[in-house]
All heavy atoms as an XYZ file, in Angstrom:
652
protein
N     111.502    -21.795     96.746
C     111.118    -20.576     97.445
C     109.904    -20.868     98.316
O     108.926    -21.438     97.862
C     110.782    -19.492     96.430
C     110.268    -18.244     97.081
C     110.021    -17.137     96.045
O     110.538    -17.177     94.965
N     109.208    -16.189     96.409
N     109.979    -20.471     99.583
C     108.851    -20.650    100.485
C     107.850    -19.525    100.268
O     108.220    -18.364    100.116
C     109.306    -20.643    101.933
C     110.059    -21.874    102.328
C     110.335    -21.867    103.813
C     111.040    -23.139    104.208
N     111.232    -23.220    105.645
N     106.573    -19.890    100.285
C     105.491    -18.918    100.143
C     104.520    -19.081    101.291
O     104.322    -20.180    101.798
C     104.728    -19.126     98.834
C     105.475    -18.913     97.536
C     104.582    -19.300     96.367
C     105.917    -17.479     97.409
N     103.909    -17.986    101.683
C     102.801    -18.020    102.629
C     101.570    -17.699    101.797
O     101.458    -16.604    101.243
C     103.006    -16.978    103.733
C     101.914    -16.997    104.765
C     101.908    -17.952    105.758
C     100.902    -16.060    104.737
C     100.919    -17.976    106.721
C      99.903    -16.075    105.692
C      99.912    -17.035    106.683
N     100.670    -18.667    101.642
C      99.504    -18.505    100.783
C      98.245    -18.633    101.617
O      98.112    -19.544    102.430
C      99.498    -19.560     99.656
C      98.268    -19.408     98.787
C     100.769    -19.449     98.825
N      97.327    -17.699    101.398
C      96.060    -17.698    102.112
C      94.922    -17.822    101.100
O      94.615    -16.869    100.395
C      95.877    -16.402    102.933
C      94.547    -16.406    103.657
C      97.027    -16.218    103.907
N      94.330    -19.032    100.989
C      93.128    -19.149    100.174
C      91.974    -18.500    100.944
O      91.853    -18.668    102.156
C      92.900    -20.649    100.027
C      94.062    -21.314    100.667
C      94.780    -20.303    101.495
N      91.154    -17.744    100.252
C      90.050    -17.027    100.908
C      88.744    -17.411    100.231
O      88.620    -17.355     99.007
C      90.255    -15.500    100.814
C      89.080    -14.763    101.439
C      91.561    -15.091    101.485
N      87.764    -17.799    101.036
C      86.416    -18.073    100.550
C      85.497    -17.110    101.296
O      85.418    -17.152    102.529
C      86.024    -19.520    100.839
C      84.620    -19.872    100.403
C      84.345    -21.334    100.725
C      82.928    -21.717    100.464
N      82.659    -23.102    100.877
N      84.855    -16.226    100.563
C      83.982    -15.224    101.164
C      82.541    -15.540    100.808
O      82.195    -15.639     99.631
C      84.344    -13.812    100.647
O      85.731    -13.582    100.905
C      83.518    -12.750    101.341
N      81.705    -15.717    101.825
C      80.294    -16.002    101.618
C      79.510    -14.704    101.729
O      79.518    -14.056    102.773
C      79.794    -17.002    102.656
C      80.553    -18.330    102.715
C      80.042    -19.176    103.874
C      80.404    -19.079    101.404
N      78.843    -14.335    100.648
C      78.013    -13.135    100.606
C      76.584    -13.551    100.292
O      76.360    -14.633     99.739
C      78.521    -12.177     99.521
C      79.958    -11.689     99.673
C      80.379    -10.940     98.413
C      80.092    -10.797    100.889
N      75.613    -12.701    100.597
C      74.245    -13.044    100.208
C      74.161    -13.213     98.681
O      74.523    -12.317     97.928
C      73.420    -11.837    100.663
C      74.243    -11.195    101.730
C      75.679    -11.439    101.329
N      73.816    -14.388     98.242
C      73.627    -14.639     96.826
C      74.862    -15.021     96.036
O      74.765    -15.300     94.847
N      76.045    -15.020     96.633
C      77.242    -15.438     95.890
C      78.396    -15.771     96.828
O      78.430    -15.346     97.979
C      77.654    -14.402     94.867
C      78.312    -13.199     95.428
C      78.633    -12.225     94.313
N      79.915    -11.606     94.586
C      80.436    -10.652     93.879
N      79.816    -10.212     92.820
N      81.598    -10.132     94.185
N      79.342    -16.529     96.296
C      80.549    -16.908     97.022
C      81.752    -16.474     96.195
O      81.772    -16.684     94.984
C      80.589    -18.429     97.241
O      79.451    -18.809     98.022
C      81.854    -18.856     97.958
N      82.732    -15.861     96.826
C      83.953    -15.433     96.149
C      85.098    -16.284     96.668
O      85.283    -16.409     97.874
C      84.247    -13.946     96.418
C      83.103    -13.083     95.893
C      85.576    -13.535     95.796
C      83.200    -11.630     96.317
N      85.872    -16.856     95.748
C      87.057    -17.647     96.111
C      88.273    -16.995     95.462
O      88.254    -16.687     94.283
C      86.936    -19.076     95.612
C      85.879    -19.871     96.305
C      85.774    -21.257     95.643
N      84.657    -21.988     96.172
C      84.746    -22.890     97.134
N      85.905    -23.182     97.666
N      83.673    -23.518     97.562
N      89.316    -16.786     96.250
C      90.556    -16.213     95.744
C      91.686    -16.675     96.653
O      91.460    -17.416     97.602
C      90.472    -14.667     95.667
O      91.602    -14.161     94.973
C      90.371    -14.046     97.047
N      92.889    -16.252     96.378
C      94.033    -16.583     97.232
C      95.045    -15.446     97.162
O      95.142    -14.756     96.148
C      94.684    -17.886     96.796
N      95.742    -15.250     98.253
C      96.788    -14.232     98.348
C      98.051    -14.920     98.821
O      98.012    -15.753     99.703
C      96.389    -13.140     99.348
C      95.121    -12.437     98.965
C      93.899    -12.863     99.457
C      95.145    -11.357     98.092
C      92.722    -12.226     99.090
C      93.982    -10.709     97.724
C      92.771    -11.158     98.228
O      91.620    -10.527     97.854
N      99.192    -14.544     98.249
C     100.442    -15.162     98.645
C     101.592    -14.175     98.639
O     101.573    -13.201     97.884
N     102.562    -14.433     99.508
C     103.761    -13.596     99.591
C     104.966    -14.490     99.850
O     104.844    -15.559    100.441
C     103.674    -12.533    100.728
C     102.565    -11.543    100.466
C     103.488    -13.189    102.079
N     106.157    -14.072     99.388
C     107.371    -14.823     99.738
C     107.522    -14.848    101.265
O     107.248    -13.853    101.940
C     108.490    -14.012     99.089
C     107.829    -13.216     98.025
C     106.443    -12.940     98.527
N     107.966    -15.973    101.814
C     107.965    -16.113    103.272
C     109.231    -16.749    103.816
O     109.259    -17.269    104.928
C     106.731    -16.933    103.685
C     106.280    -16.618    105.062
C     106.465    -17.397    106.179
C     105.602    -15.463    105.513
N     105.922    -16.799    107.278
C     105.378    -15.590    106.891
C     105.153    -14.312    104.884
C     104.737    -14.632    107.642
C     104.506    -13.353    105.623
C     104.302    -13.517    106.996
N     110.312    -16.742    103.100
C     111.550    -17.364    103.581
C     112.026    -16.689    104.863
O     112.056    -15.466    104.960
C     112.630    -17.268    102.511
N     112.359    -17.488    105.864
C     112.912    -16.968    107.111
C     111.908    -16.364    108.070
O     112.292    -15.754    109.058
N     110.610    -16.498    107.796
C     109.590    -15.946    108.695
C     108.622    -17.047    109.094
O     108.555    -18.079    108.464
C     108.818    -14.818    108.008
C     109.716    -13.659    107.632
C     108.927    -12.465    107.179
N     108.511    -12.629    105.798
C     107.757    -11.744    105.151
N     107.327    -10.662    105.754
N     107.414    -11.942    103.906
N     107.886    -16.810    110.146
C     106.892    -17.773    110.614
C     105.580    -17.069    110.911
O     105.563    -15.893    111.251
C     107.364    -18.462    111.890
C     108.538    -19.389    111.681
C     108.882    -20.170    112.941
O     107.990    -20.394    113.772
O     110.052    -20.529    113.076
N     104.476    -17.803    110.770
C     103.161    -17.298    111.147
C     102.360    -18.507    111.591
O     102.421    -19.562    110.965
C     102.475    -16.618    109.974
C     101.086    -16.082    110.290
S     100.983    -14.858    111.620
C     101.628    -13.426    110.818
N     101.631    -18.352    112.660
C     100.838    -19.455    113.188
C      99.353    -19.132    113.061
O      98.966    -17.978    112.864
C     101.172    -19.680    114.661
O     100.746    -18.554    115.420
N      98.536    -20.159    113.189
C      97.086    -19.954    113.198
C      96.709    -19.018    114.340
O      95.861    -18.133    114.185
C      96.359    -21.287    113.335
N      97.377    -19.174    115.473
C      97.111    -18.327    116.631
C      97.433    -16.854    116.311
O      96.679    -15.949    116.645
C      97.931    -18.809    117.826
C      97.725    -18.013    119.068
N      96.585    -18.112    119.824
C      98.509    -17.087    119.664
C      96.681    -17.271    120.854
N      97.846    -16.648    120.774
N      98.561    -16.624    115.636
C      98.951    -15.258    115.277
C      97.976    -14.607    114.315
O      97.624    -13.430    114.460
N      97.511    -15.364    113.315
C      96.546    -14.814    112.367
C      95.204    -14.575    113.057
O      94.544    -13.562    112.817
C      96.396    -15.736    111.147
C      97.690    -15.706    110.333
C      95.222    -15.304    110.275
C      97.699    -16.617    109.152
N      94.792    -15.487    113.934
C      93.541    -15.294    114.670
C      93.609    -14.035    115.530
O      92.645    -13.260    115.585
C      93.238    -16.521    115.537
N      94.748    -13.794    116.169
C      94.911    -12.566    116.966
C      94.809    -11.326    116.089
O      94.173    -10.335    116.462
C      96.252    -12.566    117.699
C      96.276    -13.512    118.891
O      95.193    -13.964    119.329
O      97.384    -13.795    119.383
N      95.447    -11.355    114.900
C      95.356    -10.223    113.977
C      93.911     -9.998    113.535
O      93.433     -8.859    113.478
C      96.232    -10.460    112.751
C      97.730    -10.381    112.952
C      98.459    -10.863    111.706
C      98.147     -8.962    113.291
N      93.211    -11.084    113.212
C      91.819    -10.970    112.779
C      90.944    -10.363    113.880
O      90.138     -9.473    113.623
C      91.284    -12.341    112.365
N      91.127    -10.830    115.113
C      90.352    -10.270    116.236
C      90.649     -8.782    116.428
O      89.758     -8.000    116.744
C      90.676    -11.016    117.521
C      90.037    -12.358    117.645
C      90.289    -12.964    119.041
N      90.030    -14.368    119.052
C      90.957    -15.313    118.904
N      92.231    -15.012    118.773
N      90.620    -16.584    118.909
N      91.903     -8.389    116.215
C      92.285     -6.990    116.446
C      91.620     -6.028    115.472
O      91.550     -4.832    115.749
C      93.812     -6.831    116.395
O      94.282     -6.880    115.061
N      91.125     -6.532    114.340
C      90.436     -5.662    113.387
C      88.943     -5.973    113.313
O      88.265     -5.589    112.363
C      91.075     -5.705    111.976
C      92.483     -5.131    112.006
C      91.068     -7.110    111.409
N      88.420     -6.678    114.323
C      86.982     -6.846    114.445
C      86.387     -8.156    113.988
O      85.169     -8.306    114.014
N      87.208     -9.122    113.570
C      86.656    -10.411    113.164
C      86.418    -11.285    114.386
O      87.102    -11.176    115.398
C      87.615    -11.148    112.220
C      87.560    -10.656    110.800
C      88.382     -9.622    110.399
C      86.702    -11.229    109.882
C      88.354     -9.164    109.095
C      86.669    -10.779    108.577
C      87.488     -9.745    108.177
N      85.476    -12.189    114.262
C      85.210    -13.205    115.266
C      85.770    -14.520    114.733
O      85.545    -14.862    113.568
C      83.699    -13.319    115.468
C      83.267    -14.383    116.424
C      81.748    -14.498    116.515
O      81.036    -13.674    115.924
O      81.297    -15.445    117.172
N      86.520    -15.250    115.536
C      87.062    -16.543    115.126
C      86.018    -17.604    115.453
O      85.700    -17.843    116.615
C      88.403    -16.847    115.824
C      88.910    -18.225    115.429
C      89.431    -15.774    115.496
N      85.464    -18.232    114.414
C      84.427    -19.246    114.596
C      85.018    -20.636    114.795
O      84.456    -21.447    115.522
C      83.494    -19.268    113.386
C      82.770    -17.959    113.082
C      81.942    -18.099    111.810
C      81.897    -17.535    114.251
N      86.141    -20.918    114.132
C      86.782    -22.232    114.250
C      88.240    -22.112    113.833
O      88.590    -21.273    113.012
C      86.076    -23.257    113.368
N      89.084    -22.946    114.417
C      90.503    -23.000    114.073
C      90.937    -24.459    114.099
O      90.710    -25.154    115.081
C      91.326    -22.173    115.045
N      91.528    -24.924    113.003
C      92.004    -26.296    112.898
C      93.420    -26.281    112.350
O      93.732    -25.469    111.486
C      91.121    -27.111    111.946
C      89.685    -27.133    112.399
O      89.386    -27.620    113.469
N      88.799    -26.573    111.592
N      94.270    -27.177    112.850
C      95.633    -27.258    112.355
C      96.014    -28.707    112.139
O      95.693    -29.575    112.932
C      96.615    -26.605    113.324
C      98.025    -26.571    112.769
C      98.901    -25.541    113.449
O      98.443    -24.771    114.271
N     100.154    -25.526    113.095
N      96.699    -28.956    110.998
C      97.219    -30.289    110.688
C      98.607    -30.089    110.111
O      98.758    -29.587    109.006
C      96.330    -30.995    109.686
C      96.766    -32.425    109.427
C      95.899    -33.140    108.460
N      94.510    -33.130    108.927
C      93.522    -33.715    108.301
N      93.746    -34.359    107.177
N      92.301    -33.671    108.782
N      99.621    -30.415    110.875
C     100.993    -30.202    110.427
C     101.271    -28.723    110.227
O     101.009    -27.918    111.107
N     101.764    -28.365    109.047
C     102.065    -26.965    108.748
C     100.874    -26.218    108.166
O     100.949    -25.015    107.935
C     103.245    -26.879    107.770
C     104.575    -27.413    108.297
C     105.625    -27.380    107.194
C     105.028    -26.608    109.507
N      99.772    -26.905    107.913
C      98.586    -26.265    107.342
C      97.558    -26.003    108.434
O      97.403    -26.789    109.367
C      97.982    -27.148    106.261
N      96.876    -24.897    108.333
C      95.800    -24.617    109.267
C      94.667    -23.915    108.562
O      94.806    -23.384    107.468
C      96.270    -23.810    110.477
C      97.168    -22.639    110.172
C      96.644    -21.400    109.852
C      98.548    -22.769    110.232
C      97.472    -20.328    109.587
C      99.381    -21.709    109.975
C      98.832    -20.482    109.656
O      99.651    -19.431    109.397
N      93.508    -23.971    109.195
C      92.290    -23.415    108.626
C      91.589    -22.601    109.698
O      91.394    -23.075    110.820
C      91.396    -24.569    108.165
C      90.116    -24.151    107.518
C      89.324    -25.371    107.069
O      89.136    -26.316    107.842
N      88.878    -25.365    105.838
N      91.241    -21.375    109.358
C      90.496    -20.507    110.260
C      89.175    -20.136    109.609
O      89.126    -19.847    108.415
C      91.275    -19.222    110.552
C      92.591    -19.365    111.293
C      93.312    -18.027    111.339
C      92.374    -19.889    112.694
N      88.119    -20.144    110.390
C      86.817    -19.667    109.929
C      86.553    -18.379    110.694
O      86.463    -18.396    111.932
C      85.728    -20.700    110.207
C      85.878    -21.936    109.382
N      85.132    -22.167    108.264
C      86.726    -22.984    109.498
C      85.499    -23.312    107.730
N      86.471    -23.829    108.469
N      86.451    -17.285    109.957
C      86.271    -15.966    110.557
C      84.955    -15.366    110.104
O      84.457    -15.659    109.021
C      87.409    -15.029    110.128
C      88.832    -15.535    110.354
C      89.819    -14.586    109.702
C      89.112    -15.667    111.835
N      84.412    -14.482    110.938
C      83.196    -13.759    110.577
C      83.371    -12.314    110.990
O      83.856    -12.021    112.084
C      81.983    -14.350    111.278
C      80.680    -13.651    110.876
C      79.536    -14.321    111.559
N      79.605    -13.984    112.966
C      78.578    -13.512    113.663
N      77.409    -13.393    113.119
N      78.725    -13.209    114.929
N      82.997    -11.433    110.107
C      83.049    -10.001    110.420
C      81.627     -9.579    110.781
O      80.737     -9.615    109.935
C      83.531     -9.227    109.205
C      83.642     -7.764    109.440
C      85.058     -7.362    109.330
N      85.185     -5.933    109.507
C      86.320     -5.358    109.700
N      87.406     -6.084    109.729
N      86.404     -4.085    109.868
N      81.381     -9.190    112.030
C      80.037     -8.769    112.429
C      79.538     -7.610    111.572
O      80.318     -6.784    111.109
C      80.217     -8.333    113.890
C      81.422     -9.095    114.355
C      82.312     -9.174    113.146
N      78.243     -7.553    111.348
C      77.638     -6.543    110.478
C      77.995     -5.114    110.858
O      78.147     -4.271    110.000
C      76.129     -6.692    110.451
C      75.680     -7.927    109.725
C      74.208     -7.816    109.379
N      73.761     -9.015    108.730
C      73.806     -9.213    107.421
N      74.283     -8.282    106.645
N      73.374    -10.324    106.899
N      78.139     -4.817    112.135
C      78.445     -3.438    112.537
C      79.790     -2.959    112.004
O      80.049     -1.778    111.943
C      78.366     -3.234    114.046
C      79.378     -4.014    114.853
C      78.898     -5.380    115.317
O      77.861     -5.853    114.829
O      79.573     -5.973    116.180
N      80.656     -3.890    111.574
C      81.964     -3.516    111.037
C      81.970     -3.377    109.525
O      82.929     -2.896    108.963
C      83.021     -4.555    111.439
C      83.346     -4.511    112.891
N      84.161     -3.553    113.431
C      82.948     -5.294    113.909
C      84.254     -3.751    114.733
N      83.538     -4.804    115.040
N      80.894     -3.788    108.843
C      80.927     -3.784    107.384
C      81.004     -2.383    106.814
O      81.541     -2.189    105.739
C      79.706     -4.520    106.788
O      78.518     -3.893    107.276
C      79.722     -5.990    107.150
N      80.514     -1.385    107.505
C      80.591     -0.012    107.001
C      82.028      0.496    106.987
O      82.344      1.450    106.292
C      79.714      0.912    107.848
N      82.912     -0.148    107.724
C      84.315      0.275    107.788
C      85.149     -0.310    106.660
O      86.315      0.015    106.528
C      84.933     -0.169    109.124
S      84.125      0.524    110.554
N      84.549     -1.172    105.870
C      85.313     -1.844    104.818
C      85.840     -0.841    103.802
O      85.256      0.212    103.571
C      84.430     -2.877    104.123
N      86.957     -1.177    103.200
C      87.573     -0.332    102.186
C      86.616     -0.127    101.025
O      85.987     -1.071    100.565
C      88.857     -0.999    101.698
O      89.377     -0.315    100.598
N      86.476      1.101    100.513
C      85.540      1.356     99.430
C      85.976      0.763     98.097
O      85.177      0.599     97.209
C      85.504      2.885     99.350
C      86.774      3.331     99.965
C      87.139      2.281    100.980
N      87.235      0.434     97.927
C      87.685     -0.154     96.676
C      88.476     -1.419     96.964
O      89.135     -1.518     97.987
C      88.549      0.843     95.896
O      89.670      1.214     96.660
N      88.404     -2.395     96.052
C      89.136     -3.642     96.284
C      90.629     -3.417     96.193
O      91.077     -2.442     95.577
C      88.642     -4.546     95.149
C      88.175     -3.616     94.098
C      87.700     -2.375     94.811
N      91.429     -4.300     96.802
C      92.885     -4.162     96.713
C      93.343     -4.303     95.267
O      92.714     -4.992     94.471
C      93.423     -5.282     97.588
C      92.279     -6.160     97.874
C      91.029     -5.432     97.575
N      94.444     -3.651     94.929
C      94.982     -3.725     93.566
C      95.509     -5.114     93.283
O      96.041     -5.776     94.163
C      96.125     -2.736     93.403
C      95.703     -1.317     93.422
C      96.853     -0.396     93.135
N      98.133     -1.098     93.105
C      99.282     -0.558     93.447
N      99.331      0.666     93.856
N     100.401     -1.237     93.389
N      95.370     -5.522     92.037
C      95.940     -6.794     91.609
C      97.449     -6.637     91.552
O      97.963     -5.774     90.867
C      95.384     -7.159     90.230
C      95.919     -8.477     89.722
O      96.717     -9.136     90.432
O      95.543     -8.861     88.617
N      98.174     -7.423     92.301
C      99.636     -7.322     92.355
C     100.301     -8.408     91.506
O     101.387     -8.858     91.810
C     100.105     -7.380     93.792
C      99.529     -6.254     94.619
C     100.200     -6.220     95.970
N      99.544     -5.280     96.840
C      99.843     -4.004     96.927
N     100.786     -3.490     96.189
N      99.208     -3.216     97.768
N      99.592     -8.837     90.466
C     100.194     -9.798     89.565
C     100.070    -11.240     90.019
O     100.701    -12.109     89.461
N      99.270    -11.517     91.043
C      99.100    -12.892     91.488
C      98.218    -13.631     90.491
O      97.246    -13.075     89.994
C      98.447    -12.934     92.874
C      99.272    -12.278     93.974
C      98.487    -12.321     95.267
C     100.596    -12.975     94.151
N      98.562    -14.848     90.221
C      97.792    -15.639     89.261
C      96.556    -16.189     89.925
O      96.602    -16.668     91.046
C      98.650    -16.760     88.717
C      99.829    -16.212     87.933
C     100.873    -17.226     87.723
N     100.424    -18.209     86.750
C     101.126    -19.290     86.417
N     102.266    -19.514     86.991
N     100.680    -20.130     85.540
N      95.450    -16.109     89.226
C      94.198    -16.678     89.734
C      93.969    -18.033     89.109
O      94.353    -18.268     87.984
C      93.038    -15.753     89.408
C      93.167    -14.453     90.129
C      92.071    -13.539     89.723
N      92.331    -12.228     90.317
C      91.472    -11.572     91.040
N      90.297    -12.046     91.241
N      91.781    -10.409     91.543
N      93.321    -18.891     89.850
C      93.025    -20.230     89.325
C      91.886    -20.168     88.354
O      90.980    -19.453     88.406
C      92.636    -21.154     90.461
C      93.794    -21.459     91.354
C      93.350    -22.428     92.382
N      94.436    -22.638     93.310
C      94.407    -23.508     94.250
N      93.373    -24.265     94.417
N      95.423    -23.651     95.055
């Protein structure tokens, strides 16, 4: 089964959060360019983008003026296993 997995490293003042999100992805495609466009559309700044084969890495930053718009509660755990 093909999966689209996004490891996330969030740098906050005084702590770092590491997690990952994944969804079944058979028959679909997503590129670094497509994710960067989505991130920009919701206010993120793309700091760096690297691609090697089918893997890519994006470094994003959410400017401070957008932090007040963040969801007041974290997303629900959908049964994904944490490392």
